C-alpha positions as CSV (number, residue, x, y, z in Angstrom):
1,M,-15.0,-22.1,-1.6
2,K,-11.9,-22.1,1.1
3,A,-11.9,-18.0,2.9
4,I,-9.5,-16.2,5.7
5,L,-12.7,-14.5,7.4
6,F,-12.3,-12.4,11.5
7,N,-15.1,-12.4,13.8
8,G,-14.3,-9.7,16.1
9,Y,-11.7,-6.9,17.0
10,G,-9.2,-7.6,18.6
11,K,-6.3,-10.0,19.0
12,L,-5.4,-12.0,15.2
13,K,-5.1,-15.3,17.4
14,D,-8.5,-15.1,18.3
15,H,-10.8,-13.8,15.7
16,I,-8.4,-15.3,12.1
17,L,-11.1,-18.2,10.7
18,L,-10.5,-20.6,7.9
19,Q,-14.2,-21.3,6.5
20,D,-15.6,-22.7,3.4
21,I,-18.3,-20.1,2.2
22,P,-20.4,-20.1,-0.8
23,T,-18.3,-19.1,-4.2
24,P,-20.0,-15.8,-4.4
25,V,-21.8,-15.1,-7.9
26,P,-21.1,-11.8,-9.8
27,A,-23.2,-9.1,-10.0
28,E,-24.3,-7.4,-13.8
29,N,-21.6,-5.0,-13.3
30,E,-19.0,-7.1,-11.9
31,V,-16.2,-10.2,-12.8
32,L,-15.2,-13.3,-10.5
33,V,-11.5,-14.1,-10.4
34,Q,-9.8,-16.9,-9.2
35,I,-7.6,-15.8,-7.3
36,F,-3.8,-17.3,-7.8
37,A,-2.2,-15.1,-4.9
38,A,-2.7,-12.4,-2.4
39,S,-0.4,-10.1,-0.4
40,I,-0.8,-8.5,2.8
41,N,-0.2,-5.0,4.1
42,P,-0.2,-3.6,7.3
43,V,-4.1,-2.7,7.0
44,D,-5.1,-6.3,7.2
45,Y,-3.8,-6.4,10.7
46,K,-5.4,-3.2,11.2
47,I,-8.4,-3.9,10.3
48,V,-8.7,-6.9,12.8
49,H,-7.0,-4.8,15.4
50,G,-10.3,-2.1,15.0
51,A,-8.2,0.8,14.2
52,M,-10.3,1.2,10.8
53,R,-13.6,1.3,12.6
54,L,-13.9,5.0,12.3
55,L,-13.7,4.7,8.6
56,H,-15.2,1.5,7.6
57,R,-17.8,-0.9,9.4
58,F,-17.6,-3.8,8.6
59,K,-20.5,-6.9,8.8
60,L,-18.5,-9.7,10.7
61,P,-17.5,-12.4,10.0
62,Q,-15.9,-10.5,7.1
63,T,-13.5,-11.8,4.5
64,L,-9.8,-10.3,4.8
65,G,-7.5,-9.0,1.9
66,F,-7.1,-6.2,-0.5
67,D,-4.5,-7.0,-3.5
68,L,-4.8,-9.8,-5.6
69,S,-3.9,-11.5,-9.0
70,G,-5.8,-14.1,-10.6
71,I,-7.3,-15.4,-13.8
72,V,-11.4,-14.3,-14.6
73,V,-14.0,-17.1,-14.6
74,S,-16.8,-15.1,-15.2
75,V,-18.1,-12.0,-16.2
76,G,-21.5,-10.0,-15.2
77,K,-23.8,-9.2,-18.8
78,N,-22.7,-5.5,-18.2
79,V,-19.0,-5.8,-18.0
80,S,-17.0,-5.6,-21.4
81,E,-13.7,-4.5,-19.9
82,F,-12.8,-8.1,-19.0
83,N,-12.8,-11.4,-20.9
84,I,-12.9,-14.5,-19.6
85,G,-9.4,-16.3,-19.3
86,Q,-7.5,-12.9,-19.2
87,E,-5.0,-12.6,-16.2
88,V,-5.5,-9.5,-13.8
89,Y,-4.5,-8.3,-10.7
90,G,-5.7,-5.0,-8.5
91,R,-7.0,-4.1,-5.0
92,V,-10.4,-4.7,-4.3
93,G,-12.4,-1.7,-3.0
94,D,-12.1,-0.5,1.1
95,T,-15.3,-1.7,1.9
96,H,-15.5,-5.1,-0.2
97,P,-12.5,-6.9,1.3
98,G,-11.4,-10.9,0.4
99,T,-8.8,-11.5,-1.1
100,F,-7.4,-14.3,1.2
101,A,-9.9,-16.6,-0.3
102,E,-10.3,-18.7,-3.5
103,Y,-12.3,-16.6,-5.0
104,I,-13.9,-12.7,-5.3
105,T,-16.0,-10.6,-7.2
106,V,-14.6,-7.7,-8.1
107,E,-16.0,-4.3,-10.1
108,P,-13.6,-3.8,-13.3
109,K,-12.5,-0.5,-12.7
110,Y,-10.3,-1.6,-9.7
111,L,-8.6,-4.2,-11.9
112,A,-5.8,-4.0,-14.7
113,I,-4.2,-6.7,-17.0
114,K,-1.4,-8.5,-15.0
115,P,2.3,-7.3,-16.4
116,R,2.9,-10.2,-18.8
117,N,6.6,-10.7,-17.1
118,I,5.9,-11.1,-14.1
119,T,4.2,-14.3,-11.8
120,H,0.5,-13.9,-10.3
121,E,2.6,-13.8,-6.8
122,E,4.4,-11.0,-7.8
123,A,1.6,-9.0,-9.6
124,A,-0.1,-9.6,-6.6
125,C,2.7,-7.7,-4.4
126,L,1.9,-4.5,-6.5
127,P,-1.5,-2.9,-6.2
128,L,-1.5,-1.3,-3.0
129,V,2.2,-0.1,-3.0
130,G,2.2,0.8,-6.8
131,Q,-1.0,3.0,-6.7
132,T,-0.1,4.4,-3.2
133,T,3.9,5.6,-4.2
134,V,2.8,6.5,-7.3
135,Q,-0.3,8.5,-6.4
136,A,1.7,10.3,-3.2
137,L,5.0,11.1,-5.7
138,T,3.0,12.5,-8.9
139,K,-0.5,13.3,-7.8
140,I,0.2,15.2,-4.5
141,C,4.0,16.2,-4.5
142,E,4.2,16.7,-8.3
143,A,7.5,15.1,-8.2
144,K,10.1,16.2,-11.0
145,A,13.4,15.0,-12.8
146,R,16.6,16.3,-10.1
147,Q,14.7,16.7,-7.1
148,K,15.8,15.0,-3.7
149,I,13.4,13.1,-2.3
150,L,14.0,10.8,1.3
151,I,12.1,7.6,1.6
152,H,12.1,6.2,4.6
153,A,11.9,2.5,5.3
154,G,13.2,1.6,2.4
155,S,13.9,-2.1,2.5
156,G,10.1,-2.6,3.5
157,G,7.5,-3.0,0.6
158,I,6.6,0.2,0.0
159,G,10.3,1.7,0.2
160,M,11.5,-0.9,-2.5
161,F,8.6,0.0,-4.8
162,A,9.2,3.7,-4.0
163,I,13.1,3.7,-4.6
164,Q,12.8,2.4,-8.0
165,Y,9.9,4.5,-8.9
166,A,11.7,7.5,-8.1
167,K,14.7,6.7,-10.0
168,Y,12.5,5.4,-13.2
169,L,11.5,9.6,-12.3
170,K,15.4,10.4,-12.8
171,M,15.5,11.7,-8.9
172,H,18.0,12.0,-6.5
173,V,16.8,9.2,-3.6
174,A,18.0,8.9,-0.1
175,T,16.9,6.1,2.1
176,T,16.9,4.9,5.6
177,T,17.1,1.1,6.8
178,S,19.0,-0.9,9.0
179,T,22.7,-2.2,8.7
180,A,21.5,-5.6,7.3
181,N,19.2,-4.1,4.4
182,I,22.2,-1.6,2.9
183,E,23.3,-3.1,0.3
184,R,19.7,-4.3,-1.1
185,V,18.5,-0.9,-0.9
186,K,22.0,0.2,-2.8
187,A,21.1,-2.3,-5.6
188,L,17.2,-0.6,-6.0
189,G,19.0,2.6,-6.9
190,A,19.3,4.9,-3.6
191,D,22.0,7.3,-4.3
192,V,22.0,8.2,-0.4
193,V,21.5,5.0,2.0
194,I,21.2,6.0,6.1
195,D,21.7,3.2,8.6
196,Y,19.2,4.0,11.0
197,K,20.7,1.9,14.1
198,T,24.4,3.8,13.8
199,Q,23.3,7.1,11.7
200,N,21.2,10.2,12.3
201,Y,19.5,11.3,9.0
202,L,19.5,14.4,10.5
203,E,22.5,15.1,10.9
204,L,23.4,13.8,6.6
205,I,20.9,15.2,4.4
206,K,19.1,18.6,4.2
207,D,17.7,20.7,1.5
208,Y,15.4,18.2,0.1
209,D,12.3,18.8,-1.9
210,I,10.2,15.9,-0.9
211,V,9.6,13.4,2.2
212,Y,8.0,9.7,1.8
213,D,7.0,9.1,5.0
214,T,5.9,5.2,5.6
215,L,6.9,5.5,9.6
216,G,4.6,8.4,11.2
217,A,4.6,8.9,14.9
218,Q,8.0,11.1,15.9
219,T,9.7,10.5,12.1
220,K,7.0,12.2,10.0
221,L,7.7,15.6,12.7
222,D,11.7,15.4,12.9
223,S,11.6,14.5,8.8
224,M,10.1,18.3,8.4
225,Q,13.8,19.3,9.5
226,I,15.4,18.3,6.2
227,L,13.0,19.7,3.7
228,K,13.6,22.8,1.7
229,L,11.7,26.1,2.2
230,G,8.7,25.4,0.3
231,G,9.0,21.3,0.7
232,K,6.7,18.7,0.8
233,L,6.2,16.2,3.2
234,V,3.8,13.2,2.2
235,S,2.7,10.5,4.8
236,I,0.9,7.8,4.3
237,V,0.4,6.9,8.2
238,G,-2.1,8.3,10.2
239,P,-4.0,10.4,11.3
240,P,-5.8,11.3,8.2
241,D,-6.1,14.9,8.1
242,R,-9.1,17.0,7.6
243,A,-8.4,16.7,3.5
244,F,-8.9,13.3,3.4
245,A,-11.9,13.7,5.8
246,V,-13.6,15.9,3.0
247,R,-11.9,14.1,0.2
248,M,-13.9,10.7,1.6
249,H,-17.4,12.6,2.6
250,L,-16.9,11.9,6.3
251,G,-19.6,13.9,8.2
252,F,-18.9,17.1,10.4
253,F,-17.9,15.4,13.6
254,L,-15.1,13.1,12.2
255,K,-13.4,16.4,10.1
256,T,-13.7,18.5,13.0
257,F,-11.6,15.6,14.9
258,L,-9.3,15.0,12.5
259,T,-8.7,18.3,12.5
260,L,-7.8,19.0,15.9
261,M,-5.8,15.1,15.9
262,N,-3.3,17.1,13.2
263,L,-3.3,20.7,14.8
264,K,0.5,20.0,16.1
265,I,1.5,18.9,13.0
266,Q,0.4,21.9,10.9
267,R,1.8,23.9,12.8
268,I,5.2,22.5,12.7
269,A,4.8,22.8,8.8
270,K,3.7,26.4,8.8
271,K,6.5,27.0,10.9
272,N,9.1,25.2,8.9
273,K,7.2,26.8,5.7
274,I,6.4,22.9,4.1
275,D,3.6,21.3,3.0
276,Y,2.0,19.0,4.8
277,Y,0.0,15.9,3.2
278,Y,-1.9,12.7,4.7
279,W,-2.8,10.3,1.8
280,L,-4.7,6.9,1.9
281,M,-4.3,5.6,-2.0
282,Q,-7.3,5.3,-4.0
283,S,-7.7,2.1,-6.1
284,D,-7.8,2.3,-9.8
285,G,-7.5,0.5,-12.8
286,K,-6.5,2.5,-15.5
287,L,-3.4,3.5,-13.2
288,L,-2.5,0.0,-12.6
289,D,-2.2,0.0,-16.0
290,E,0.3,2.6,-16.1
291,I,2.2,0.7,-13.4
292,T,1.8,-2.4,-15.9
293,K,4.0,-0.2,-18.8
294,I,6.5,0.7,-16.4
295,V,6.8,-3.2,-14.8
296,E,7.1,-4.8,-18.1
297,T,10.0,-2.2,-19.1
298,G,12.1,-4.0,-16.0
299,A,12.7,-1.1,-14.1
300,I,10.5,-1.9,-11.6
301,K,11.3,-5.3,-9.7
302,V,9.3,-7.3,-7.3
303,Y,11.1,-8.6,-3.8
304,I,9.0,-11.1,-1.9
305,D,10.1,-11.7,1.5
306,K,8.4,-14.6,2.2
307,T,5.4,-16.5,0.8
308,F,2.7,-18.3,2.9
309,A,-0.2,-21.3,2.1
310,L,-4.0,-19.7,2.5
311,E,-4.0,-22.0,5.3
312,Q,-1.3,-20.1,7.0
313,V,-2.8,-16.1,7.1
314,L,-2.7,-15.9,10.6
315,E,1.6,-16.8,10.8
316,A,1.6,-14.7,7.7
317,L,-0.4,-11.5,9.2
318,Q,1.8,-12.2,12.6
319,Y,4.7,-11.7,10.5
320,V,3.8,-8.6,8.7
321,E,2.8,-7.0,12.1
322,A,6.5,-7.5,13.6
323,G,7.5,-4.9,11.4
324,R,10.6,-6.5,10.1
325,T,9.6,-7.8,6.3
326,K,12.4,-7.3,3.4
327,G,9.7,-6.7,0.7
328,K,6.3,-7.9,0.4
329,V,4.8,-11.3,1.9
330,V,2.5,-13.1,-0.2
331,I,-0.2,-15.9,0.2
332,K,-0.3,-18.3,-2.6
333,I,-3.7,-19.5,-3.0
334,R,-3.3,-21.1,-6.2
């Protein structure tokens, strides 16, 4: 089968390969999925850059990609959750990427039945952005109807899902975006749209309950200013914090290192009397089942920016890395 691999750490153009490799055979607790489509997320190019080496060490060369949609073509003898011929989608485990390929073996716990009302290309866009957002807003922030939330970068892949999901929860939504994308995010349901090129959100909104940070750096720190006392800021951009290190069962050295890395933001959060959280999505097929139900109601739609062929993964990764996507970027494999 054809697959995209990386053979070292550094620049994308120096380490991305298209190769023929053996089609995997499912173990007794796995299914073999023929992949119809995969989507690209920032973590895919960050892995090649070496940004994730503290958390995951891969044996090189390593296949790339985590999000997928496809059809089950074989099942292990102990698998009862899925049958041959079922259309599924999901996000594979953090230590076993490989969805930029024609086939992959996956544990059933990472998969769900694909929503019936969308294509494989659209379904492949959902696993990371959907699970990250639902977990961050409901599990971490305990978001409720009528609460006010600021979602940064509303025209990005996560931002577009997050706006729709927050409106599904009946929240009041503010978002930041560029001038060119104002009408796009308004159409998603955002109540307040802030053009970051001409406006300063810190001067326009205040007393919000939640900030969903997808940008990190100074934006993460500044956003605390618009939260009410007891408000919550959840960021999906590193560095990870000690709570993450504990959850991932990292060693003493890494726990200490990540604690030190987060001293500044924790100090500012305490000063402003708000709660700060870092969140890294945990893939869960049962959660995807819940997302499927929402998508099938029509409450959440998928917006694809560009579609590339498997042979064009390097170009697709570079496009996402440039940071100007409007929605999701898809790899069409079949």
